[in-house]
OpenMM code with the backbone's topology and positions (N, CA, C; nanometers):
from openmm import Vec3, app, unit

residues = "MET ASP MET GLU ILE SER ARG LYS ILE LYS TYR THR PHE LYS GLU GLY LYS TRP GLY GLU MET THR ALA LEU ILE ASP ASP GLU LEU LEU ASN THR VAL ALA VAL VAL ALA GLU THR PRO GLU ALA VAL ALA GLU GLU ILE LYS LYS ARG TYR SER ASP GLN GLY ASP ARG ILE THR PRO ALA PHE TYR SER GLY GLU GLU GLY LEU ALA SER ARG VAL ILE SER ALA LEU ARG SER".split()
positions = [
    Vec3(6.0368, 6.8911, -5.3500),
    Vec3(6.1618, 6.8695, -5.2810),
    Vec3(6.1979, 6.7221, -5.2918),
    Vec3(6.3220, 6.6963, -5.3148),
    Vec3(6.3754, 6.5610, -5.3217),
    Vec3(6.3494, 6.4904, -5.1880),
    Vec3(6.2876, 6.3725, -5.1930),
    Vec3(6.2531, 6.3015, -5.0689),
    Vec3(6.3769, 6.2604, -4.9906),
    Vec3(6.4854, 6.2314, -5.0579),
    Vec3(6.6087, 6.1958, -4.9878),
    Vec3(6.6598, 6.3146, -4.9065),
    Vec3(6.6573, 6.4326, -4.9643),
    Vec3(6.6982, 6.5537, -4.8918),
    Vec3(6.6036, 6.5767, -4.7745),
    Vec3(6.4746, 6.5577, -4.7976),
    Vec3(6.3756, 6.5750, -4.6915),
    Vec3(6.4054, 6.4825, -4.5737),
    Vec3(6.4349, 6.3570, -4.6026),
    Vec3(6.4672, 6.2612, -4.4955),
    Vec3(6.5948, 6.3014, -4.4217),
    Vec3(6.6950, 6.3448, -4.4967),
    Vec3(6.8212, 6.3855, -4.4342),
    Vec3(6.8008, 6.5068, -4.3436),
    Vec3(6.7221, 6.6029, -4.3897),
    Vec3(6.6949, 6.7219, -4.3085),
    Vec3(6.6204, 6.6816, -4.1811),
    Vec3(6.5211, 6.5960, -4.1945),
    Vec3(6.4451, 6.5495, -4.0777),
    Vec3(6.5372, 6.4804, -3.9771),
    Vec3(6.6234, 6.3925, -4.0249),
    Vec3(6.7148, 6.3196, -3.9370),
    Vec3(6.8106, 6.4154, -3.8666),
    Vec3(6.8724, 6.5048, -3.9412),
    Vec3(6.9689, 6.5960, -3.8793),
    Vec3(6.9005, 6.6909, -3.7812),
    Vec3(6.7766, 6.7295, -3.8093),
    Vec3(6.7005, 6.8127, -3.7156),
    Vec3(6.6782, 6.7376, -3.5844),
    Vec3(6.6296, 6.6145, -3.5946),
    Vec3(6.6021, 6.5351, -3.4744),
    Vec3(6.7286, 6.5098, -3.3927),
    Vec3(6.8409, 6.4977, -3.4609),
    Vec3(6.9675, 6.4716, -3.3932),
    Vec3(7.0358, 6.5995, -3.3445),
    Vec3(6.9794, 6.7149, -3.3807),
    Vec3(7.0394, 6.8416, -3.3397),
    Vec3(7.1677, 6.8752, -3.4139),
    Vec3(7.1838, 6.8191, -3.5316),
    Vec3(7.3048, 6.8413, -3.6118),
    Vec3(7.2819, 6.9588, -3.7067),
    Vec3(7.2765, 7.0784, -3.6488),
    Vec3(7.2387, 7.1984, -3.7233),
    Vec3(7.3347, 7.2291, -3.8371),
    Vec3(7.4631, 7.2139, -3.8152),
    Vec3(7.5611, 7.2414, -3.9203),
    Vec3(7.5409, 7.1520, -4.0410),
    Vec3(7.5154, 7.0238, -4.0148),
    Vec3(7.4894, 6.9306, -4.1246),
    Vec3(7.3593, 6.9653, -4.1960),
    Vec3(7.2592, 7.0047, -4.1190),
    Vec3(7.1296, 7.0368, -4.1784),
    Vec3(7.1403, 7.1587, -4.2698),
    Vec3(7.2066, 7.2631, -4.2237),
    Vec3(7.2156, 7.3831, -4.3072),
    Vec3(7.2941, 7.3562, -4.4347),
    Vec3(7.3878, 7.2633, -4.4303),
    Vec3(7.4641, 7.2293, -4.5506),
    Vec3(7.3762, 7.1620, -4.6558),
    Vec3(7.2646, 7.1037, -4.6146),
    Vec3(7.1732, 7.0362, -4.7075),
    Vec3(7.0804, 7.1334, -4.7802),
    Vec3(7.0685, 7.2546, -4.7284),
    Vec3(6.9717, 7.3504, -4.7832),
    Vec3(7.0423, 7.4457, -4.8789),
    Vec3(7.0221, 7.4231, -5.0082),
    Vec3(7.0828, 7.5108, -5.1087),
    Vec3(6.9878, 7.6266, -5.1414),
    Vec3(7.0332, 7.7166, -5.2266),
    Vec3(6.9524, 7.8343, -5.2606),
    Vec3(6.8191, 7.7971, -5.3246),
    Vec3(6.8184, 7.6937, -5.4076),
    Vec3(6.6936, 7.6533, -5.4732),
    Vec3(6.5896, 7.6090, -5.3701),
    Vec3(6.6314, 7.5271, -5.2747),
    Vec3(6.5392, 7.4819, -5.1707),
    Vec3(6.4939, 7.5988, -5.0838),
    Vec3(6.5869, 7.6847, -5.0452),
    Vec3(6.5518, 7.8003, -4.9625),
    Vec3(6.4470, 7.8868, -5.0312),
    Vec3(6.4669, 7.9139, -5.1596),
    Vec3(6.3724, 7.9979, -5.2333),
    Vec3(6.2383, 7.9290, -5.2573),
    Vec3(6.2343, 7.7972, -5.2446),
    Vec3(6.1087, 7.7236, -5.2562),
    Vec3(6.0250, 7.7366, -5.1300),
    Vec3(6.0897, 7.7338, -5.0147),
    Vec3(6.0158, 7.7318, -4.8882),
    Vec3(6.0100, 7.8667, -4.8181),
    Vec3(6.0838, 7.9649, -4.8681),
    Vec3(6.0858, 8.0978, -4.8057),
    Vec3(6.0777, 8.2047, -4.9134),
    Vec3(6.0323, 8.3213, -4.8754),
    Vec3(6.0335, 8.4356, -4.9664),
    Vec3(6.1626, 8.5115, -4.9392),
    Vec3(6.2482, 8.5145, -5.0394),
    Vec3(6.3786, 8.5788, -5.0274),
    Vec3(6.3869, 8.6872, -5.1337),
    Vec3(6.4201, 8.8087, -5.0926),
    Vec3(6.4326, 8.9198, -5.1877),
    Vec3(6.5255, 9.0252, -5.1289),
    Vec3(6.5684, 9.1182, -5.2126),
    Vec3(6.6649, 9.2203, -5.1724),
    Vec3(6.6060, 9.3325, -5.0882),
    Vec3(6.4790, 9.3646, -5.1086),
    Vec3(6.4179, 9.4764, -5.0364),
    Vec3(6.2849, 9.4321, -4.9761),
    Vec3(6.2388, 9.5024, -4.8741),
    Vec3(6.1072, 9.4699, -4.8180),
    Vec3(5.9954, 9.4799, -4.9217),
    Vec3(6.0065, 9.5758, -5.0103),
    Vec3(5.9052, 9.5923, -5.1149),
    Vec3(5.9058, 9.4729, -5.2100),
    Vec3(6.0238, 9.4216, -5.2410),
    Vec3(6.0339, 9.3038, -5.3276),
    Vec3(5.9806, 9.1792, -5.2568),
    Vec3(6.0019, 9.1707, -5.1255),
    Vec3(5.9443, 9.0605, -5.0474),
    Vec3(5.7922, 9.0661, -5.0579),
    Vec3(5.7351, 9.1836, -5.0390),
    Vec3(5.5897, 9.1997, -5.0475),
    Vec3(5.5380, 9.1602, -5.1855),
    Vec3(5.6060, 9.2020, -5.2900),
    Vec3(5.5630, 9.1669, -5.4261),
    Vec3(5.5674, 9.0168, -5.4483),
    Vec3(5.6711, 8.9512, -5.3981),
    Vec3(5.6819, 8.8058, -5.4139),
    Vec3(5.5724, 8.7343, -5.3350),
    Vec3(5.5424, 8.7823, -5.2159),
    Vec3(5.4326, 8.7243, -5.1373),
    Vec3(5.3015, 8.7372, -5.2141),
    Vec3(5.2762, 8.8552, -5.2695),
    Vec3(5.1535, 8.8761, -5.3478),
    Vec3(5.1490, 8.7814, -5.4674),
    Vec3(5.2618, 8.7700, -5.5368),
    Vec3(5.2683, 8.6857, -5.6558),
    Vec3(5.2412, 8.5389, -5.6214),
    Vec3(5.3027, 8.4908, -5.5153),
    Vec3(5.2894, 8.3494, -5.4791),
    Vec3(5.1554, 8.3148, -5.4151),
    Vec3(5.1031, 8.4047, -5.3316),
    Vec3(4.9943, 8.3652, -5.2429),
    Vec3(4.8639, 8.4429, -5.2563),
    Vec3(4.8563, 8.5420, -5.3429),
    Vec3(4.7362, 8.6264, -5.3488),
    Vec3(4.6096, 8.5490, -5.3840),
    Vec3(4.6226, 8.4397, -5.4549),
    Vec3(4.5043, 8.3622, -5.4920),
    Vec3(4.4744, 8.2492, -5.3934),
    Vec3(4.5462, 8.2462, -5.2795),
    Vec3(4.5314, 8.1347, -5.1863),
    Vec3(4.4671, 8.1718, -5.0531),
    Vec3(4.4318, 8.2962, -5.0352),
    Vec3(4.3681, 8.3340, -4.9098),
    Vec3(4.3614, 8.4842, -4.8939),
    Vec3(4.2975, 8.5265, -4.7868),
    Vec3(4.2804, 8.6690, -4.7600),
    Vec3(4.3786, 8.7229, -4.6573),
    Vec3(4.4430, 8.6341, -4.5820),
    Vec3(4.5333, 8.6772, -4.4752),
    Vec3(4.6600, 8.5937, -4.4773),
    Vec3(4.7670, 8.6542, -4.4305),
    Vec3(4.8921, 8.5820, -4.4133),
    Vec3(4.9480, 8.6155, -4.2755),
    Vec3(5.0374, 8.5323, -4.2295),
    Vec3(5.1075, 8.5576, -4.1043),
    Vec3(5.2565, 8.5432, -4.1321),
    Vec3(5.3201, 8.6508, -4.1748),
    Vec3(5.4628, 8.6408, -4.2061),
    Vec3(5.5472, 8.6325, -4.0789),
    Vec3(5.6615, 8.5685, -4.0907),
    Vec3(5.7583, 8.5616, -3.9807),
    Vec3(5.8888, 8.6227, -4.0308),
    Vec3(5.9484, 8.7062, -3.9505),
    Vec3(6.0708, 8.7755, -3.9890),
    Vec3(6.1823, 8.7362, -3.8932),
    Vec3(6.2913, 8.6845, -3.9468),
    Vec3(6.4005, 8.6366, -3.8632),
    Vec3(6.5301, 8.7143, -3.8814),
    Vec3(6.5292, 8.8211, -3.9566),
    Vec3(6.6538, 8.8921, -3.9855),
    Vec3(6.7038, 8.9750, -3.8682),
    Vec3(6.6133, 9.0181, -3.7824),
    Vec3(6.6519, 9.1060, -3.6730),
    Vec3(6.6653, 9.2509, -3.7158),
    Vec3(6.6407, 9.2782, -3.8427),
    Vec3(6.6515, 9.4148, -3.8949),
    Vec3(6.5345, 9.4986, -3.8442),
    Vec3(6.5663, 9.6055, -3.7764),
    Vec3(6.4638, 9.6950, -3.7207),
    Vec3(6.3770, 9.7545, -3.8320),
    Vec3(6.2479, 9.7458, -3.8161),
    Vec3(6.1550, 9.8063, -3.9103),
    Vec3(6.1246, 9.7230, -4.0337),
    Vec3(6.1906, 9.6093, -4.0492),
    Vec3(6.1689, 9.5268, -4.1681),
    Vec3(6.0239, 9.4813, -4.1788),
    Vec3(5.9703, 9.4276, -4.0719),
    Vec3(5.8322, 9.3783, -4.0749),
    Vec3(5.7353, 9.4897, -4.1117),
    Vec3(5.7544, 9.6072, -4.0536),
    Vec3(5.6653, 9.7204, -4.0836),
    Vec3(5.6711, 9.7587, -4.2301),
    Vec3(5.7906, 9.7576, -4.2878),
    Vec3(5.8041, 9.7945, -4.4294),
    Vec3(5.7383, 9.6915, -4.5203),
    Vec3(5.7561, 9.5635, -4.4894),
    Vec3(5.6928, 9.4596, -4.5716),
    Vec3(5.5411, 9.4694, -4.5599),
    Vec3(5.4909, 9.4836, -4.4390),
    Vec3(5.3461, 9.4917, -4.4185),
    Vec3(5.2883, 9.6148, -4.4871),
    Vec3(5.3572, 9.7269, -4.4788),
    Vec3(5.3106, 9.8478, -4.5495),
    Vec3(5.3049, 9.8239, -4.6993),
    Vec3(5.4067, 9.7588, -4.7530),
    Vec3(5.4092, 9.7303, -4.8969),
    Vec3(5.2996, 9.6312, -4.9350),
    Vec3(5.2696, 9.5366, -4.8484),
    Vec3(5.1611, 9.4422, -4.8762),
    Vec3(5.0260, 9.5123, -4.8816),
    Vec3(5.0092, 9.6134, -4.7989),
    Vec3(4.8819, 9.6854, -4.7937),
    Vec3(4.8633, 9.7811, -4.9109),
    Vec3(4.9700, 9.8156, -4.9782),
    Vec3(4.9586, 9.9133, -5.0880),
    Vec3(4.9190, 9.8483, -5.2188),
] * unit.nanometer
topology = app.Topology()
chain = topology.addChain("A")
for resn in residues:
    res = topology.addResidue(resn, chain)
    for name in ("N", "CA", "C"):
        topology.addAtom(name, app.Element.getBySymbol(name[0]), res)
């Protein structure tokens, strides 16, 4: 991540300037720090691809509010 963007995000976070902060986060940065995919199964596959060689457990966080999303991703991870 570009250090200038990192500093700007940190500053806007501390100042509570959420609108400015979200404007700094483009799709490339979002996809670097989060797993983004069209389906729960695709999310699970991306998690496996990125992290399967880095540990035995993960603790995913789901912010979409979509009912059943976490269960579907976890089921796909277990398969």
